[in-house]
N, CA, C and O atoms as a printed pandas DataFrame, in Angstrom:
     atom_number atom_name residue_name chain_id  residue_number  x_coord  y_coord  z_coord
0              1         N          MET        A               1    1.062   -1.139    0.125
1              2        CA          MET        A               1    0.372   -0.408    0.060
2              3         C          MET        A               1    1.168    1.058    0.230
3              4         O          MET        A               1    2.037    1.318    1.063
4              5         N          ASN        A               2    0.519    2.100   -0.989
5              6        CA          ASN        A               2    1.140    3.430   -1.042
6              7         C          ASN        A               2    0.937    4.525    0.491
7              8         O          ASN        A               2    0.176    4.256    1.420
8              9         N          THR        A               3    1.682    5.551    0.422
9             10        CA          THR        A               3    1.717    6.461    1.166
10            11         C          THR        A               3    0.510    7.246    1.300
11            12         O          THR        A               3    0.002    7.406    2.410
12            13         N          SER        A               4   -0.059    7.821    0.101
13            14        CA          SER        A               4   -0.839    8.663   -0.464
14            15         C          SER        A               4   -2.139    7.889    0.198
15            16         O          SER        A               4   -2.872    8.631    0.853
16            17         N          GLU        A               5   -2.627    6.142    0.099
17            18        CA          GLU        A               5   -3.381    5.513    0.827
18            19         C          GLU        A               5   -3.519    5.057    2.119
19            20         O          GLU        A               5   -4.523    4.628    2.688
20            21         N          ASN        A               6   -2.175    5.229    2.589
21            22        CA          ASN        A               6   -2.077    5.172    4.047
22            23         C          ASN        A               6   -2.817    6.480    4.678
23            24         O          ASN        A               6   -3.697    6.370    5.532
24            25         N          GLU        A               7   -2.311    7.875    4.105
25            26        CA          GLU        A               7   -3.115    8.912    4.352
26            27         C          GLU        A               7   -4.566    9.447    3.892
27            28         O          GLU        A               7   -4.887   10.634    3.853
28            29         N          GLN        A               8   -5.242    8.536    3.608
29            30        CA          GLN        A               8   -6.808    8.408    3.231
30            31         C          GLN        A               8   -7.320    7.964    4.134
31            32         O          GLN        A               8   -8.440    8.423    4.356
32            33         N          ASP        A               9   -6.900    7.096    4.906
33            34        CA          ASP        A               9   -7.823    6.045    5.562
34            35         C          ASP        A               9   -7.463    6.634    7.221
35            36         O          ASP        A               9   -8.036    6.265    8.246
36            37         N          MET        A              10   -6.114    7.854    7.087
37            38        CA          MET        A              10   -6.029    8.609    8.200
38            39         C          MET        A              10   -7.510    9.461    9.181
39            40         O          MET        A              10   -8.404    9.734    8.380
40            41         N          PRO        A              11   -7.854    9.861   10.568
41            42        CA          PRO        A              11   -8.791   10.309   10.812
42            43         C          PRO        A              11   -8.351   11.821   10.148
43            44         O          PRO        A              11   -7.254   12.169    9.712
44            45         N          ILE        A              12   -9.893   12.736   10.260
45            46        CA          ILE        A              12   -9.498   13.926   10.316
46            47         C          ILE        A              12   -9.558   14.688   11.414
47            48         O          ILE        A              12  -10.580   14.831   12.085
48            49         N          ALA        A              13   -8.234   15.326   11.699
49            50        CA          ALA        A              13   -7.902   16.014   13.120
50            51         C          ALA        A              13   -8.221   17.554   12.810
51            52         O          ALA        A              13   -7.921   18.166   11.784
52            53         N          ILE        A              14   -9.009   18.117   14.120
53            54        CA          ILE        A              14  -10.223   19.478   13.505
54            55         C          ILE        A              14  -10.189   20.017   14.731
55            56         O          ILE        A              14   -9.781   19.345   15.679
56            57         N          THR        A              15  -10.500   20.968   14.846
57            58        CA          THR        A              15  -10.354   21.881   16.369
58            59         C          THR        A              15  -12.014   22.316   16.119
59            60         O          THR        A              15  -12.337   22.814   15.041
60            61         N          LEU        A              16  -12.990   22.093   17.162
61            62        CA          LEU        A              16  -14.340   22.789   17.098
62            63         C          LEU        A              16  -14.954   23.516   17.955
63            64         O          LEU        A              16  -14.833   23.270   19.155
64            65         N          GLU        A              17  -15.647   24.442   17.552
65            66        CA          GLU        A              17  -16.042   25.436   18.675
66            67         C          GLU        A              17  -17.242   24.931   18.994
67            68         O          GLU        A              17  -17.863   24.542   18.005
68            69         N          PRO        A              18  -17.934   24.761   20.289
69            70        CA          PRO        A              18  -19.091   24.130   20.773
70            71         C          PRO        A              18  -20.281   24.717   19.573
71            72         O          PRO        A              18  -20.333   25.861   19.121
72            73         N          GLY        A              19  -21.145   23.605   19.250
73            74        CA          GLY        A              19  -22.056   23.563   18.539
74            75         C          GLY        A              19  -22.635   22.065   18.000
75            76         O          GLY        A              19  -22.416   20.934   18.436
76            77         N          THR        A              20  -23.413   22.504   16.939
77            78        CA          THR        A              20  -24.003   21.018   16.654
78            79         C          THR        A              20  -23.498   21.051   15.265
79            80         O          THR        A              20  -23.644   22.053   14.564
80            81         N          TYR        A              21  -22.859   19.891   14.817
81            82        CA          TYR        A              21  -22.286   19.347   13.285
82            83         C          TYR        A              21  -23.074   18.362   13.133
83            84         O          TYR        A              21  -23.751   17.635   13.860
84            85         N          PHE        A              22  -22.795   18.506   11.750
85            86        CA          PHE        A              22  -23.375   17.147   10.765
86            87         C          PHE        A              22  -22.450   16.406    9.916
87            88         O          PHE        A              22  -21.705   17.153    9.281
88            89         N          ARG        A              23  -22.293   15.291    9.737
89            90        CA          ARG        A              23  -20.489   14.704    9.274
90            91         C          ARG        A              23  -21.723   14.516    7.729
91            92         O          ARG        A              23  -22.949   14.468    7.624
92            93         N          CYS        A              24  -20.836   14.471    6.985
93            94        CA          CYS        A              24  -20.993   14.079    5.840
94            95         C          CYS        A              24  -21.099   12.746    5.293
95            96         O          CYS        A              24  -19.974   12.256    5.392
96            97         N          THR        A              25  -21.863   11.943    4.783
97            98        CA          THR        A              25  -21.992   10.411    4.791
98            99         C          THR        A              25  -21.988    9.663    3.185
99           100         O          THR        A              25  -21.762    8.505    2.835
100          101         N          CYS        A              26  -22.271   10.638    2.583
101          102        CA          CYS        A              26  -22.644   10.495    0.797
102          103         C          CYS        A              26  -20.969   10.873    0.124
103          104         O          CYS        A              26  -20.576   10.291   -0.886
104          105         N          GLY        A              27  -20.175   11.829    0.792
105          106        CA          GLY        A              27  -19.294   12.030   -0.009
106          107         C          GLY        A              27  -19.534   13.214   -1.216
107          108         O          GLY        A              27  -18.669   13.322   -2.085
108          109         N          HIS        A              28  -20.461   13.896   -1.237
109          110        CA          HIS        A              28  -20.719   14.638   -2.340
110          111         C          HIS        A              28  -20.327   15.760   -1.398
111          112         O          HIS        A              28  -19.773   16.528   -2.185
112          113         N          SER        A              29  -20.269   16.311   -0.258
113          114        CA          SER        A              29  -20.609   17.551    0.355
114          115         C          SER        A              29  -19.400   18.464   -0.504
115          116         O          SER        A              29  -18.365   17.983   -0.965
116          117         N          GLU        A              30  -19.703   19.481   -0.561
117          118        CA          GLU        A              30  -18.698   20.564   -1.247
118          119         C          GLU        A              30  -17.741   21.352    0.355
119          120         O          GLU        A              30  -16.878   22.229    0.369
120          121         N          SER        A              31  -18.260   20.710    1.308
121          122        CA          SER        A              31  -17.775   21.608    2.954
122          123         C          SER        A              31  -17.237   20.305    3.227
123          124         O          SER        A              31  -17.253   20.231    4.455
124          125         N          LEU        A              32  -16.816   19.345    2.810
125          126        CA          LEU        A              32  -16.472   18.072    3.596
126          127         C          LEU        A              32  -15.268   18.454    4.590
127          128         O          LEU        A              32  -14.376   19.272    4.363
128          129         N          PRO        A              33  -15.441   17.706    5.694
129          130        CA          PRO        A              33  -16.466   16.379    6.373
130          131         C          PRO        A              33  -17.399   16.930    6.446
131          132         O          PRO        A              33  -18.185   16.010    6.218
132          133         N          PHE        A              34  -18.331   18.260    6.682
133          134        CA          PHE        A              34  -19.567   18.623    6.857
134          135         C          PHE        A              34  -20.257   18.587    5.775
135          136         O          PHE        A              34  -19.863   18.956    4.669
136          137         N          CYS        A              35  -21.462   18.082    6.081
137          138        CA          CYS        A              35  -22.605   17.805    5.505
138          139         C          CYS        A              35  -23.058   19.126    4.953
139          140         O          CYS        A              35  -23.110   20.126    5.669
140          141         N          ASP        A              36  -23.378   19.133    3.719
141          142        CA          ASP        A              36  -23.931   20.859    2.904
142          143         C          ASP        A              36  -25.203   20.154    2.370
143          144         O          ASP        A              36  -25.818   21.074    1.831
144          145         N          GLY        A              37  -25.823   19.189    2.248
145          146        CA          GLY        A              37  -27.186   19.256    2.108
146          147         C          GLY        A              37  -27.148   18.010    0.660
147          148         O          GLY        A              37  -28.094   17.233    0.537
148          149         N          HIS        A              38  -26.347   17.987   -0.010
149          150        CA          HIS        A              38  -25.796   17.346   -1.607
150          151         C          HIS        A              38  -26.786   15.778   -1.397
151          152         O          HIS        A              38  -27.503   15.368   -2.310
152          153         N          HIS        A              39  -26.672   15.132   -0.204
153          154        CA          HIS        A              39  -27.042   13.852   -0.506
154          155         C          HIS        A              39  -28.995   14.010   -0.425
155          156         O          HIS        A              39  -29.652   12.989   -0.226
156          157         N          GLN        A              40  -29.623   15.239   -0.588
157          158        CA          GLN        A              40  -31.189   15.213   -0.701
158          159         C          GLN        A              40  -31.477   14.228   -1.955
159          160         O          GLN        A              40  -30.920   14.093   -3.045
160          161         N          GLY        A              41  -32.460   13.666   -1.404
161          162        CA          GLY        A              41  -32.746   12.635   -2.213
162          163         C          GLY        A              41  -32.168   11.078   -2.688
163          164         O          GLY        A              41  -32.529   10.161   -3.425
164          165         N          GLY        A              42  -31.146   11.371   -1.861
165          166        CA          GLY        A              42  -30.048   10.007   -2.044
166          167         C          GLY        A              42  -30.619    9.422   -0.821
167          168         O          GLY        A              42  -31.458    9.992   -0.123
168          169         N          GLY        A              43  -30.011    7.986   -0.540
169          170        CA          GLY        A              43  -30.004    7.174    0.947
170          171         C          GLY        A              43  -29.203    7.560    2.057
171          172         O          GLY        A              43  -29.427    7.072    3.165
172          173         N          GLU        A              44  -28.277    8.397    1.870
173          174        CA          GLU        A              44  -27.272    8.410    2.836
174          175         C          GLU        A              44  -28.262    9.772    3.944
175          176         O          GLU        A              44  -29.201   10.506    3.636
176          177         N          VAL        A              45  -27.747    9.661    4.825
177          178        CA          VAL        A              45  -28.112   10.888    6.257
178          179         C          VAL        A              45  -26.814   11.460    6.669
179          180         O          VAL        A              45  -25.816   10.747    6.570
180          181         N          PRO        A              46  -26.743   12.319    6.990
181          182        CA          PRO        A              46  -25.610   12.862    7.903
182          183         C          PRO        A              46  -25.486   12.826    9.361
183          184         O          PRO        A              46  -26.281   13.368   10.129
184          185         N          ILE        A              47  -24.686   12.313    9.627
185          186        CA          ILE        A              47  -24.271   12.131   11.462
186          187         C          ILE        A              47  -24.091   13.521   12.102
187          188         O          ILE        A              47  -23.354   14.477   11.863
188          189         N          ARG        A              48  -25.175   13.226   13.125
189          190        CA          ARG        A              48  -24.933   14.565   13.624
190          191         C          ARG        A              48  -24.838   14.370   15.142
191          192         O          ARG        A              48  -25.244   13.540   15.955
192          193         N          PHE        A              49  -24.065   15.594   15.165
193          194        CA          PHE        A              49  -22.793   15.223   16.576
194          195         C          PHE        A              49  -22.473   16.708   17.342
195          196         O          PHE        A              49  -21.928   17.635   16.742
196          197         N          THR        A              50  -22.881   16.781   18.701
197          198        CA          THR        A              50  -22.665   17.821   18.916
198          199         C          THR        A              50  -21.313   18.239   20.234
199          200         O          THR        A              50  -21.264   17.641   21.308
200          201         N          VAL        A              51  -20.263   19.425   19.811
201          202        CA          VAL        A              51  -19.098   19.306   20.725
202          203         C          VAL        A              51  -19.746   20.802   21.885
203          204         O          VAL        A              51  -20.424   21.792   21.610
204          205         N          SER        A              52  -19.168   20.343   23.115
205          206        CA          SER        A              52  -20.295   21.217   24.060
206          207         C          SER        A              52  -18.864   22.434   24.672
207          208         O          SER        A              52  -18.923   23.373   25.466
208          209         N          GLU        A              53  -17.817   21.928   23.961
209          210        CA          GLU        A              53  -16.782   22.847   24.330
210          211         C          GLU        A              53  -15.462   23.058   23.067
211          212         O          GLU        A              53  -15.594   22.572   21.944
212          213         N          ARG        A              54  -14.524   23.659   23.383
213          214        CA          ARG        A              54  -13.931   24.153   22.540
214          215         C          ARG        A              54  -13.026   22.572   22.196
215          216         O          ARG        A              54  -12.232   22.390   23.118
216          217         N          GLU        A              55  -12.974   21.777   21.458
217          218        CA          GLU        A              55  -12.264   20.616   21.306
218          219         C          GLU        A              55  -11.661   20.357   20.173
219          220         O          GLU        A              55  -12.046   20.835   19.106
220          221         N          ARG        A              56  -10.449   19.412   20.314
221          222        CA          ARG        A              56   -9.684   18.542   19.019
222          223         C          ARG        A              56  -10.314   17.676   18.754
223          224         O          ARG        A              56  -10.161   16.972   19.752
224          225         N          VAL        A              57  -11.197   16.960   17.878
225          226        CA          VAL        A              57  -11.964   15.796   17.559
226          227         C          VAL        A              57  -11.426   15.244   16.234
227          228         O          VAL        A              57  -11.080   16.029   15.351
228          229         N          TYR        A              58  -11.353   14.037   16.084
229          230        CA          TYR        A              58  -11.037   12.884   15.043
230          231         C          TYR        A              58  -12.231   12.414   14.552
231          232         O          TYR        A              58  -13.095   11.789   15.168
232          233         N          LEU        A              59  -12.220   12.759   13.389
233          234        CA          LEU        A              59  -13.659   12.260   12.628
234          235         C          LEU        A              59  -13.204   11.141   11.666
235          236         O          LEU        A              59  -12.341   11.396   10.827
236          237         N          CYS        A              60  -13.678   10.080   11.742
237          238        CA          CYS        A              60  -13.458    8.884   11.454
238          239         C          CYS        A              60  -13.444    9.010    9.483
239          240         O          CYS        A              60  -14.199    9.734    8.835
240          241         N          THR        A              61  -12.488    8.188    8.972
241          242        CA          THR        A              61  -12.566    8.223    7.879
242          243         C          THR        A              61  -12.558    6.650    6.911
243          244         O          THR        A              61  -12.805    6.417    5.728
244          245         N          CYS        A              62  -12.198    5.887    7.927
245          246        CA          CYS        A              62  -12.359    4.406    7.286
246          247         C          CYS        A              62  -14.030    3.879    7.319
247          248         O          CYS        A              62  -14.525    3.089    6.514
248          249         N          TRP        A              63  -14.746    4.547    8.478
249          250        CA          TRP        A              63  -15.760    3.780    8.575
250          251         C          TRP        A              63  -15.970    2.569    9.656
251          252         O          TRP        A              63  -17.077    2.124    9.961
252          253         N          LYS        A              64  -15.057    2.234   10.042
253          254        CA          LYS        A              64  -14.683    0.764   10.394
254          255         C          LYS        A              64  -15.198    1.068   11.984
255          256         O          LYS        A              64  -15.535    0.023   12.539
256          257         N          THR        A              65  -15.356    2.529   13.011
257          258        CA          THR        A              65  -15.168    3.305   14.111
258          259         C          THR        A              65  -16.989    2.633   14.810
259          260         O          THR        A              65  -18.031    2.521   14.164
260          261         N          ASP        A              66  -16.763    2.344   16.157
261          262        CA          ASP        A              66  -17.934    1.523   16.516
262          263         C          ASP        A              66  -18.731    3.344   17.418
263          264         O          ASP        A              66  -19.601    3.369   18.289
264          265         N          ASN        A              67  -18.127    4.391   16.876
265          266        CA          ASN        A              67  -18.515    5.306   17.838
266          267         C          ASN        A              67  -18.548    6.921   16.571
267          268         O          ASN        A              67  -17.820    7.912   16.633
268          269         N          PRO        A              68  -19.544    6.649   15.662
269          270        CA          PRO        A              68  -19.315    7.648   14.405
270          271         C          PRO        A              68  -19.582    8.759   14.963
271          272         O          PRO        A              68  -19.811    8.680   16.170
272          273         N          PRO        A              69  -19.647   10.049   14.368
273          274        CA          PRO        A              69  -18.106   10.196   13.188
274          275         C          PRO        A              69  -16.955    9.956   13.862
275          276         O          PRO        A              69  -15.901    9.981   13.227
276          277         N          HIS        A              70  -16.951    9.728   15.028
277          278        CA          HIS        A              70  -14.897    9.835   15.933
278          279         C          HIS        A              70  -14.663    8.705   15.530
279          280         O          HIS        A              70  -15.421    7.735   15.552
280          281         N          CYS        A              71  -13.386    8.786   15.063
281          282        CA          CYS        A              71  -12.671    7.645   15.094
282          283         C          CYS        A              71  -12.246    7.076   16.555
283          284         O          CYS        A              71  -11.968    7.800   17.511
284          285         N          ASP        A              72  -12.244    5.857   16.562
285          286        CA          ASP        A              72  -11.915    4.941   17.949
286          287         C          ASP        A              72  -10.457    4.026   18.155
287          288         O          ASP        A              72   -9.885    3.433   19.069
288          289         N          GLY        A              73  -10.225    4.344   16.534
289          290        CA          GLY        A              73   -8.595    3.320   16.204
290          291         C          GLY        A              73   -9.034    1.968   15.827
291          292         O          GLY        A              73   -8.194    1.090   15.630
292          293         N          SER        A              74  -10.411    1.720   15.702
293          294        CA          SER        A              74  -11.086    0.286   14.645
294          295         C          SER        A              74   -9.814    0.095   13.853
295          296         O          SER        A              74   -9.179   -0.936   14.074
296          297         N          CYS        A              75   -9.360    0.952   12.963
297          298        CA          CYS        A              75   -8.719    0.533   11.987
298          299         C          CYS        A              75   -7.457    0.087   12.151
299          300         O          CYS        A              75   -6.969   -0.696   11.337
300          301         N          GLY        A              76   -6.680    0.593   13.375
301          302        CA          GLY        A              76   -5.452    0.518   13.844
302          303         C          GLY        A              76   -4.581    1.754   14.220
303          304         O          GLY        A              76   -3.529    1.570   14.832
304          305         N          VAL        A              77   -5.152    3.529   13.731
305          306        CA          VAL        A              77   -4.712    4.027   13.980
306          307         C          VAL        A              77   -4.515    4.651   15.741
307          308         O          VAL        A              77   -5.413    4.815   16.567
308          309         N          VAL        A              78   -2.970    4.909   15.906
309          310        CA          VAL        A              78   -3.107    5.305   17.165
310          311         C          VAL        A              78   -3.586    7.230   17.379
311          312         O          VAL        A              78   -3.038    8.196   16.847
312          313         N          LEU        A              79   -4.663    7.210   18.253
313          314        CA          LEU        A              79   -4.614    8.442   18.430
314          315         C          LEU        A              79   -3.695    9.272   19.518
315          316         O          LEU        A              79   -3.020    8.563   20.264
316          317         N          PRO        A              80   -3.604   10.585   19.672
317          318        CA          PRO        A              80   -2.633   11.057   20.647
318          319         C          PRO        A              80   -3.725   10.950   21.573
319          320         O          PRO        A              80   -3.562   11.244   22.757
């Protein structure tokens, strides 16, 4: 497996302010990793999650997590 494939499965590390967010699951959003409504009419539904205080979150990209949209290391990634 080459480096670009490895990086593709890495979680997205992002610092978020308090609020409600919607993680895109269809892959068509122009605002990835967040939903912008491009799933309308399709079978995909975004994952809603809330951040209660400013924090660094790790959003899963491999979709093996048991805690979507957060990475839980199920793919072998070691989180800080």
